[in-house]
LOVEX-89188 format. One record per residue: residue number from 1; y, x, z of N, C-alpha, C, O in turn. Coordinates in Angstrom, 1 decimal, padded with zeros to 4 digits. Layout:
BEGIN
 resi    n.y    n.x    n.z   ca.y   ca.x   ca.z    c.y    c.x    c.z    o.y    o.x    o.z
  NUM      Y      X      Z      Y      X      Z      Y      X      Z      Y      X      Z
...
//
This chain:
BEGIN
 resi    n.y    n.x    n.z   ca.y   ca.x   ca.z    c.y    c.x    c.z    o.y    o.x    o.z
    1  009.9 -000.2 -011.8  008.8 -000.9 -011.1  008.3 -002.1 -011.9  009.1 -002.8 -012.5
    2  007.0 -002.2 -011.9  006.4 -003.3 -012.7  006.6 -004.6 -011.9  006.7 -004.6 -010.7
    3  006.6 -005.7 -012.7  006.7 -007.0 -012.0  005.5 -007.2 -011.1  004.4 -006.8 -011.4
    4  005.7 -007.9 -010.0  004.6 -008.1 -009.0  003.9 -009.4 -009.3  004.5 -010.4 -009.5
    5  002.6 -009.3 -009.3  001.7 -010.4 -009.5  001.3 -010.8 -008.1  000.2 -010.5 -007.6
    6  002.2 -011.5 -007.3  001.9 -011.8 -005.9  001.5 -013.3 -005.8  002.1 -014.1 -006.4
    7  000.6 -013.5 -005.0  000.1 -014.8 -004.7 -000.2 -014.9 -003.2 -000.1 -013.9 -002.5
    8 -000.5 -016.1 -002.7 -000.9 -016.2 -001.3 -002.1 -015.4 -001.0 -002.4 -015.1  000.1
    9 -002.9 -015.1 -002.1 -004.1 -014.3 -001.9 -003.9 -012.8 -002.0 -004.9 -012.0 -001.9
   10 -002.6 -012.4 -002.1 -002.4 -011.0 -002.2 -002.9 -010.2 -001.0 -002.7 -010.6  000.1
   11 -003.6 -009.1 -001.3 -004.1 -008.3 -000.2 -003.5 -006.9 -000.4 -003.7 -006.3 -001.5
   12 -002.8 -006.4  000.6 -002.3 -005.1  000.5 -003.3 -004.1  001.2 -003.8 -004.4  002.2
   13 -003.5 -003.0  000.5 -004.4 -002.0  001.0 -003.6 -000.7  001.2 -002.9 -000.3  000.3
   14 -003.7 -000.1  002.4 -003.0  001.2  002.6 -004.1  002.2  002.7 -004.9  002.2  003.7
   15 -004.1  003.1  001.8 -005.0  004.3  001.8 -004.3  005.4  002.6 -003.3  005.9  002.1
   16 -004.9  005.8  003.7 -004.2  006.7  004.6 -005.1  007.8  005.1 -006.3  007.8  004.7
   17 -004.5  008.7  005.9 -005.3  009.7  006.5 -004.8  009.9  007.9 -003.6  009.6  008.2
   18 -005.6  010.5  008.8 -005.1  010.6  010.2 -004.0  011.6  010.3 -003.8  012.5  009.5
   19 -003.1  011.4  011.3 -002.0  012.2  011.6 -001.0  012.4  010.5 -000.4  013.4  010.3
   20 -000.9  011.3  009.7  000.0  011.3  008.5  001.3  010.6  008.9  001.2  009.4  009.1
   21  002.4  011.3  009.0  003.7  010.7  009.3  004.1  009.6  008.4  004.4  008.5  008.8
   22  004.0  009.8  007.1  004.4  008.8  006.1  003.4  007.6  006.2  003.9  006.5  005.9
   23  002.2  007.8  006.5  001.2  006.7  006.6  001.6  005.8  007.8  001.7  004.6  007.7
   24  001.9  006.5  008.9  002.3  005.7  010.1  003.6  005.0  009.9  003.8  003.8  010.3
   25  004.6  005.6  009.2  005.9  004.9  008.9  005.6  003.7  008.0  006.3  002.7  008.2
   26  004.8  003.9  007.0  004.5  002.8  006.1  003.8  001.6  006.9  004.2  000.5  006.7
   27  002.9  001.9  007.7  002.2  000.8  008.5  003.2  000.1  009.4  003.1 -001.1  009.5
   28  004.1  000.9  010.0  005.1  000.3  010.9  006.0 -000.6  010.1  006.4 -001.7  010.6
   29  006.4 -000.2  008.9  007.3 -001.0  008.1  006.6 -002.3  007.6  007.2 -003.3  007.6
   30  005.4 -002.2  007.3  004.6 -003.4  006.9  004.5 -004.3  008.0  004.6 -005.5  007.9
   31  004.2 -003.8  009.2  004.1 -004.6  010.4  005.4 -005.3  010.7  005.4 -006.5  011.1
   32  006.5 -004.6  010.6  007.8 -005.1  010.9  008.1 -006.3  010.0  008.8 -007.3  010.4
   33  007.7 -006.2  008.7  007.9 -007.3  007.7  006.9 -008.4  007.9  007.0 -009.4  007.2
   34  005.9 -008.2  008.8  004.9 -009.2  008.9  003.9 -009.3  007.8  003.3 -010.3  007.6
   35  003.7 -008.2  007.1  002.8 -008.2  006.0  001.4 -007.7  006.4  001.3 -006.6  007.0
   36  000.4 -008.5  006.2 -001.0 -008.1  006.5 -001.5 -007.1  005.5 -001.2 -007.2  004.3
   37 -002.3 -006.2  006.0 -002.8 -005.1  005.1 -004.2 -004.7  005.7 -004.5 -004.8  006.9
   38 -004.9 -004.1  004.8 -006.2 -003.4  005.2 -005.9 -001.9  005.1 -005.4 -001.4  004.1
   39 -006.3 -001.2  006.1 -006.2  000.3  006.1 -007.5  000.9  005.8 -008.5  000.5  006.3
   40 -007.5  001.9  004.9 -008.7  002.6  004.5 -008.4  004.1  004.7 -007.5  004.7  004.1
   41 -009.2  004.8  005.5 -009.1  006.2  005.8 -009.8  007.0  004.7 -011.0  007.0  004.6
   42 -009.0  007.7  003.9 -009.5  008.4  002.7 -010.3  009.7  003.1 -011.0  010.2  002.3
   43 -010.1  010.1  004.4 -010.9  011.3  004.9 -012.3  010.9  005.2 -013.2  011.8  005.4
   44 -012.6  009.6  005.4 -014.0  009.2  005.8 -014.6  008.3  004.8 -015.7  007.8  004.9
   45 -013.8  008.0  003.7 -014.3  007.1  002.6 -014.2  007.8  001.3 -013.2  007.6  000.6
   46 -015.2  008.5  000.9 -015.1  009.3 -000.4 -014.8  008.4 -001.6 -014.0  008.9 -002.5
   47 -015.3  007.2 -001.7 -015.0  006.3 -002.8 -013.5  006.0 -002.9 -013.0  005.9 -003.9
   48 -012.9  005.8 -001.7 -011.5  005.5 -001.7 -010.7  006.7 -002.1 -009.7  006.5 -002.9
   49 -011.0  007.8 -001.7 -010.3  009.1 -002.1 -010.5  009.2 -003.6 -009.5  009.6 -004.3
   50 -011.6  009.0 -004.2 -011.8  009.1 -005.6 -011.0  008.0 -006.3 -010.4  008.3 -007.4
   51 -010.9  006.8 -005.8 -010.1  005.8 -006.4 -008.7  006.2 -006.5 -008.1  006.0 -007.6
   52 -008.1  006.6 -005.4 -006.6  006.9 -005.4 -006.3  008.2 -006.2 -005.2  008.3 -006.8
   53 -007.2  009.1 -006.3 -006.9  010.4 -007.0 -007.3  010.3 -008.5 -006.5  010.7 -009.4
   54 -008.5  009.8 -008.7 -009.0  009.7 -010.1 -008.5  008.5 -010.9 -008.0  008.6 -012.0
   55 -008.7  007.3 -010.3 -008.3  006.1 -011.0 -006.8  005.9 -011.0 -006.2  005.5 -012.1
   56 -006.1  006.1 -009.9 -004.7  005.8 -009.8 -003.8  007.0 -010.1 -002.7  006.9 -010.4
   57 -004.4  008.2 -009.9 -003.7  009.5 -010.2 -002.8  010.0 -009.1 -001.9  010.8 -009.4
   58 -002.9  009.5 -007.8 -002.1  010.0 -006.8 -002.7  011.2 -006.0 -003.9  011.3 -006.0
   59 -001.9  012.1 -005.5 -002.4  013.2 -004.8 -001.8  013.3 -003.4 -001.9  014.4 -002.7
   60 -001.2  012.2 -002.9 -000.6  012.3 -001.5 -000.9  010.9 -000.9 -001.2  009.9 -001.5
   61 -000.9  010.9  000.4 -001.0  009.7  001.2  000.3  009.3  001.8  001.1  010.2  002.1
   62  000.5  008.1  002.1 -000.4  007.0  001.8 -000.2  006.5  000.4  000.7  006.8 -000.3
   63 -001.2  005.8  000.0 -001.2  005.0 -001.3 -001.3  003.6 -000.9 -002.2  003.1 -000.2
   64 -000.3  002.8 -001.4 -000.2  001.4 -001.1 -000.5  000.6 -002.4  000.1  000.8 -003.4
   65 -001.5 -000.2 -002.3 -001.9 -001.0 -003.5 -001.7 -002.5 -003.1 -002.4 -003.0 -002.2
   66 -000.9 -003.1 -003.9 -000.6 -004.6 -003.7 -001.5 -005.3 -004.7 -002.2 -006.3 -004.4
   67 -001.5 -004.9 -006.0 -002.4 -005.4 -007.0 -002.6 -004.3 -008.1 -002.1 -003.2 -007.9
   68 -003.2 -004.7 -009.2 -003.5 -003.7 -010.2 -002.3 -003.1 -010.8 -002.3 -002.0 -011.3
   69 -001.2 -003.8 -010.8  000.0 -003.3 -011.4  001.1 -002.9 -010.5  002.1 -002.3 -010.9
   70  000.9 -003.0 -009.2  001.9 -002.7 -008.2  001.3 -001.8 -007.1  000.6 -002.3 -006.2
   71  001.5 -000.5 -007.3  001.0  000.4 -006.3  001.9  001.7 -006.3  002.5  001.9 -007.3
   72  001.9  002.4 -005.2  002.7  003.6 -005.1  002.2  004.5 -004.0  001.4  004.1 -003.2
   73  002.7  005.7 -004.0  002.3  006.7 -003.0  003.6  007.1 -002.2  004.7  007.1 -002.7
   74  003.3  007.3 -000.9  004.4  007.8  000.0  005.1  006.6  000.7  004.9  005.4  000.3
   75  005.9  006.9  001.7  006.7  005.9  002.4  007.8  005.5  001.5  008.7  006.3  001.2
   76  007.9  004.2  001.2  008.9  003.7  000.3  009.4  002.3  000.9  008.9  001.3  000.5
   77  010.4  002.4  001.8  010.9  001.1  002.3  011.4  000.1  001.3  011.3 -001.1  001.5
   78  012.0  000.6  000.2  012.5 -000.4 -000.8  011.3 -001.1 -001.5  011.5 -002.3 -001.7
   79  010.2 -000.5 -001.7  009.1 -001.1 -002.3  008.5 -002.1 -001.3  008.1 -003.2 -001.7
   80  008.4 -001.8  000.0  007.9 -002.7  001.0  008.8 -003.9  001.1  008.3 -005.0  001.2
   81  010.1 -003.7  001.0  011.0 -004.8  001.1  010.8 -005.7 -000.2  010.9 -007.0  000.0
   82  010.6 -005.2 -001.3  010.4 -005.9 -002.5  009.1 -006.8 -002.4  009.1 -007.9 -002.9
   83  008.1 -006.2 -001.9  006.8 -006.9 -001.7  007.0 -008.1 -000.7  006.6 -009.2 -001.0
   84  007.7 -007.8  000.4  008.0 -008.8  001.4  008.8 -010.0  000.7  008.5 -011.2  001.0
   85  009.8 -009.7  000.0  010.6 -010.7 -000.7  009.8 -011.5 -001.7  009.9 -012.7 -001.7
   86  009.0 -010.8 -002.5  008.2 -011.5 -003.5  007.2 -012.4 -002.8  006.9 -013.6 -003.2
   87  006.6 -012.0 -001.7  005.6 -012.8 -001.0  006.2 -014.0 -000.3  005.6 -015.1 -000.3
   88  007.4 -013.8  000.2  008.1 -014.9  000.8  008.5 -016.0 -000.2  008.5 -017.2  000.2
   89  008.7 -015.6 -001.4  009.0 -016.6 -002.5  007.8 -017.4 -002.9  007.9 -018.6 -003.3
   90  006.6 -016.8 -002.7  005.4 -017.5 -003.1  004.8 -018.3 -002.0  003.8 -019.1 -002.2
   91  005.3 -018.1 -000.8  004.6 -018.7  000.4  005.0 -020.2  000.5  004.6 -020.9  001.4
//
């Protein structure tokens, strides 16, 4: 995992799709940690789908983007915990 460039201005984006179990689990985990995020539905936002597939190289949802160097696909509680810990250190 690359080092996180986290600041108070960090904005987490969750690229998701409807009826996605891993997407819902990810959002619940972020909510539980008190992490604010923006959700983007890739089924209704073609530019977002192109970004996660072409630019980032992912083929599954959700894709979570913390910053240019810290992003991943799928439900990953360990990564969410790491982001929460890093953000709490910078707060």
